[in-house]
N, C-alpha and C positions, 0 to 999 in steps of 0.2 A: 237522216232521222227527219228533218224539215219535210221534205218532200215527203216520206212515207206519210206523216202526217198529213200536209195537204192531199193527199192522192187517196186516203182514209175518210176525211171530211166530203172529198167531190162522191165517193161511193157512195156516204152515207147520207146525200141529198136525192138516191134513188129511191129511199125505204118505200116510196107507197108505191112503186112498181116492181113488183118480184122480180119479172124477167132482166128490166135492166138493171137491179140490184145481183143478181147472181151473176151476170156477165160483169161486173166490176169486180167483182170480189173474186170470180175467176182470174182476171186480167192482174190483180195486187197477187195473187197465188203467184200465178207464171211469173208476174216481175219479182217478189223478193222472194218468195221460198224457193222455188227452183234454183234461181241463181245462186242461192247461198248454199245450197247443196253441192252444185260446183265448185264453189271455192272452199268448202268445210271438209274437203274428204280426209285431211291429216288430222281434224279433230270428231272428224267421226271416228276413226281408227282409236285414240284417246279417250272419247267416250265408250266404244266398246269392251278395252282393257279394264275401263275403272268399273264396269258393269260387270265385269265378271270376275273383277275381283271383290266387289259387294257383295255376289251372287255365293261365291266360295266364305265369306265370310259366314252370312247367313246361315249354311249349311252347316257348318264348324259350330256355331251358335245352337243350331237345333241337335245336334248332336251332343254336347255340352249339356244340353239340358234336359234330354234324357237318360244320360248318363247319368246325372245329379237325382235325378225323379229313381232312378232305379237302386240307387246307392240309399236314398232316403226311405224306400222300403224296406 
């Protein structure tokens, strides 16, 4: 975490120069985000299962609302 903060601070030093800032941000992306994806394959599976569950619950809720609206009419 400390290293990430230091890297972000170093990148922020290049705010006046857009090209250098962009280069540093891309480096940070490659260093932290892409590496995280490699190590987080199991977590991704869990997130996709949770998302599917929540989407099915939203669809169920919508069906219940339409049913209740029809009964009310």
